[in-house]
N, C-alpha and C positions, 0 to 999 in steps of 0.2 A: 547844327550840332545833334549828334545822337543822345539821346537820353539812355541813361543805363540805371538800372534798378539798384537803388541805394547807393548812388554814386559816390565814389570816395570824394570826400570833402579837398579843396585845393590846400595843398601842404605836402612835406616831405615825403611820406608813403606814397602819395598818388604822384607825385612828381618823379619818384624812383621807379616806380613801376611804367611809368610811360617812357622814361629814358632807356631803362633795360629792354622792354618790350619794342623800342623803335629799333635801338642797336642790334639786338637778336633777328628781329624781322628782317633787317638789312643784311647781316651776315651771313644767316642760314636760311632766310626764306620762312613764309608763313607756315608750310607744311611740317618742315624740319622742327621748328620751334614750338616747344610745349609750355603749358603753363607752369609746368614745375619748374622747366629753363629758366623763366621770367622770374617766378617768386624766389628761386636760390638767388639769383642775379641782384634781384632788388631788395632781398633780406626781409621779406614779408611772407606770411602764411599764403597758402593755396586759398583759403576760404576768403580772404582779403581781397584779392583779385576776382573771385567769383561773384563776390558779393558788390564790388565798386563797377565790373564793367561787363557781369552776365554771361559772357564766354570769350573764347577768343577770339572770334571775329569782332564782337564788340570792344575789346582792347584794340585791335587793328584800327578801328573805326575811330576810336579815341586817340591814336596817334596820329592819325591823318588829319582829323579836326584840329590837334595841335600845331601840325605844320602849316596847315592853311592859314591860320590867323597869327602864329608865331608865339603863342604864349598859351597857358593852361586858364584861361580867365571864364572859358566856356561862354564866350560871347561872339555870337557870329559875326561875320563879314559883314552883311548889311547894317548891323546895329553898331558898328563901330564909329565913332565921332568922324572920322573922315570920310566916311559913306553915306552917312546922315547929312554931311555939309556939301555933297553934291549937286543938290537943288539949288542952292545960293550963288552957284559958279555958271559961269557962260559955259556952253557945251567945250569949247575948246579948252578951257582951264578944267574942265570934269575930265576930260580924257587924260590930260596930263596927270591928275591925281591919280586915275585908276593906272596909269602905265606905271607911275612910282609905287602905287602898291603891291598891285597884283605880279609883277615881275619877282619882286623877291617873294612873293607868296608862293609863284608856281617854282621857283628855283627850292624852297623849302619842302613844298608838296610831293614834287616829281619822285624822287627816291621812293616812298614810301607807295605814292602811286603805282609806280613799276612793279612793286611787291604785289598789289593788288591784283593787277593786271596777270600777273604771272601766274597766280593761285586761283584765277577765276573758276578752275573747274571744281573747286569747291563750293557747294549750292552757298552756304552763307556768305561767302566771300563775292560769289555772282551775286546776290543781293545786294551787297554793300556796294561792288561797281556799279549796278543799276541804280541806285538810290544814288550814289556819287554823282553820276552824270545826272539825273533829275535834279537833284538840288543845284547843281553847278548851272543848268538852263536857266532854272527859276530865280537864281541870283544875279546871272547876266542879264535876264531880261529886266530884273527890279533897275539894275544899274544904268540900262538904256532909257528906263523911264525917266530915272532922275536926271541923267543928263540933259533930255530932251524935252522934260516937262510935259511930256502926252505919252498915251498909248495908243499906236498906231501901227498900220504896216512898216512906216520908218521906224518906229523903235523896235519893233520885233526884228525887223533884218539888221539893225545896229546891235542889238542884245545877241543874234546868233553870231555877228563878227566879232564879238568880245570874247563868246564863248571858244571861236575858234582859234582867234589869234593869240589870245593871251592864256589858255588854258596849258594844263601839264602836259597833254598830246602834244602840243606846239612845241613847248620848251623840251621836251624829250626827242622830239624830232630835229630839232634845227641845234639845239645848244649842244645836247647830249650825243646824239647820233653824227649830226654834221659841223660841231666842233665851231657852233657860231660863238661869239661872246655873247654874254648877257646886254651888255651895252648894244651891240648889233642887232640883238632880237628886239629888245626896247626899242629901239630906233625905228624899226620896221615895222611893228606892231603899231607905233603911235602913227605913222605915216597912213598906214592902211584904216585906221579909225578916223583919223580926220581928213582922208578922202572921201570916206562914207558921208562923213559931217557935209563935207564943201565939193560935190562933184564937180569936176572940172578946174578945180583951182587948185595950184601947184602949193604942196605943202613941204615944209622943212622941219626938222626935229629940234626942239625946243628941249633944254636939259629938264625932262620930267624927273628923271631919277634924283634930282636934287631940287625937287618943288615940294617936299613936305613940310 
């Protein structure tokens, strides 16, 4: 999660700002949306937004963070209860949990990530995009470490595969661009990850989306 100067505490004003910003970024794009637009739509002062998020790019980052985790608790994915519990599961069950959690996360985050990609000519947004990729790689590597209980070439490869098959780019390519269903995408992702865990063994799809 991106730290913001004097970040707004959870509550109605912050929630309104994030909701308005998300809707305007999606409908108008990052460049065409102004802080004044967001302030007017959210019913807050301009200074409130600047104090809470620092800049328009900082606000875009906060909108993305909220989409990734599904709420505004400002608790990173790795600190969530489900993510901490991966170490207590056998690898196949841990993969099932990852699929169950990361599929809806990608679905929520994909639209705003598309906005970020489209506005990457802006230096601040380019920096946000680069930071997003860096954090996602680190997060997926940690997921792999927790799944396998080791840090090794094998865990690095699994982490890269989690990053590739359960990321927002994969969702945008296969679900949005190629019209796969989320269920179809989840099944493919699970098969790919389980094949990495158990090379040479035929794997089938368990109902991971209902495994929470």
